[in-house]
Phi, psi and omega in degrees: 000124182282172187298316181297317180294318179302310182296326179294330183275355185260151178294137187258149171263150179310137187297323181301314180293321179298317180296324175296315182296327180295344176291341181252327189208144178286079181257141174277157186299324180287345183265343195299316186292320178296319177300316178298315180296319178295317177300317179296319180296314177293330173299312179300315182294318177295317177297322177297318178298316183293327175298315182291328177297323177290322179298320190289334186298306180295329182291317182286323184287321178282333184273345181191348179094172184296338182299325182294331182292333182296333183256005185296317181299316179298318179296316178299317180299317178297317178298320180296337176297332176263327184289319180300311177298323177297318177298316177300320176301315179294317182297331179286349189239354182227163176288169181297324180292314181293326176300309180299315181298316182295314181298319180295319182292324176297315180295323181293319177299318177297321181295319176300316180298315178297322179298313179299318178296319183294325180288335175274008181061030178283152181280088184257007190307302182297314181299317178294321180297314178297320181297315180296322176298318176294314179306313184301306186289321187285315183292320178291318177301316179298320179300313182289331171298314177300315179294322177300324184283348180272332195238153169283175180297318179297317181291317179297323179300324180279324195255338183300325182295316181287330172298321178296339175300322177302321177292318179297315178294324175298322178293322179291310179297319180295333179286328185264323186302316182302333180297328178273317188284331186297316179297324183279325188248334184073186183298311182296318179300316180296324177298320181288328174298316179295325178297317177295326177295319176294321175296320177295324179294322175302315178300316180297317177302318183293317179297316181294317183295316179295316180299316187284327178293320177296318181295318183288332176295328179277321191271318187245014183078185187284347186298311182293321182294319178295323181300321182293333183273352183263150173287164173277172188277189198272348182295137182283163183296316180296319179296319179300316181294317181298329188256006181232120185300316181299314179294324175299319179295320178295324178293318180297315178302313182293322178299316179295314182298322180289322177296314179300315183296314184292317178294326177294320176297324177295315181301315181293316179299317180296316182287327177290322178292322176299319179294323178293331180296338178289344181278169187282280190278164176293327178295319177296321178296315179297319177296320180298311183295320180297316180294319182298307184287328177298313178294322181297308183293325176298313180295317177300314181297319181291312181296316182294324177294318178294318178298317179298319184283325193248334192245319192302309181302314181298322176295312182297322180290322185279315185267332189083167183292318185299311181288329181293337179301334186278341187299307184298310178297327177293320176297317179297315180301311180296322181295312181285335170295320178298322181289331175298323181275327182232086182278086178211167185292325178297315180297312183293328178291319177297314180301313180291325177298313178292315184299311180289328177295319175289324180300313185281354181242276186294311183293324180294319180294315178301315182304324179275325179292336179298342181267354182302320180271010179270174179287165176300322178304312183295321183296325184261323186259311179295322181295319178299318178298315181290313185291337184256296186290312182296320179301308180293329177297321178297322175298317181296313181300315181288311187286312185265330182273288186296311182299313182298315181298309184293319188274305189282320186273305188263342179069032181290154175265191184298320182302327178294323176296317181296320177297314178302314182295325175297316178296319178294322181295321176299317177298319179302316180296321178294319181289323179294325178299314178294315182295321179300318178299312181293326176301309181297326177296317180292323176298315179297320179291322179296321180295319179296327180272006179064050177120153185279353183265000000 
């Protein structure tokens, strides 16, 4: 079927909207509505997460103090050792739509339970903090697994960036909305708003799934549509990662990136705190730190949203996934080399602003696009294992391992962290080179088989 015949057989989105969207991304008319719905869905999910993130802070601080937060990542990692296999078991037995619906309903049930306990003044701080961390990594990973299962490698390379705009906007809205809603609704009210967001997300998943199964039945024959209604097979996510070289490389890349990011956040926080100590009163110190981090996060969110909307698709289309993999580690390498030479707060702030802006836009899109040529099993189960357990393990290694070792045991200064991150960035480049080669090989094999599924 040629392109004109194929497009004529597909449901259309209004031409005016499609033409507007084409100003940002090369989207076809039949794809525009699904892209919009996916963007809306991830916007809702990210906004919901940020609402819950605001709720968890007073609960953990009042329930046990800042000391409990230091061990939260380790606790989340241990929980994921049980949660990831359970998720894989469920994914082996239900369709992708039922999988998404079931996971959302489980999180909604937990949220109702936390709401009831909070109203009864029960001490839920640590449990809720751990739950929000699991919610963040698993719900977002599930969304991108779902999106991966909808698109081919060529489609995902064009469309993932504009879908990611919804995530960027959700982070921005989610960062500002709680400031208004918290005073009016309180902790319990924000929980109920988040509950409504998860319910809306289920509705969006169902609309998207029905629309895409109908489209694929027309465009790609019945094979792809039937595949969406089937469960994946029985191998677990951890086992898939251990036995597949490509998946292992993706896990190593995420682990390296997370260690660099977490140790970098420590460096900036330490230098900002040291700068605040030069001020007189505790009030002045607090105002300085609040202004510093508020402006930092605002700039990062705005820059990452602009990159996501205007640059990422063009880069992926022009360079391809393989060559784009080198951009982030090269930027990280250059930034931390600069910090070795110029150890000051201004340098680390610029380095982290650029690094996180790219991380939340280009790197985030690439991380999900790398699963496009993989099997459905990898997209749902191996991806969940990597995005959740490996991500949290990186936090643990950096936060409890490297920081504690460098600071408490050896008494190293900031330059030691910069040297470590330079070495890790070089390793990242080497792993990216290998992963890029295997990615292109998988894409070629998928095209020979007439699609990756």
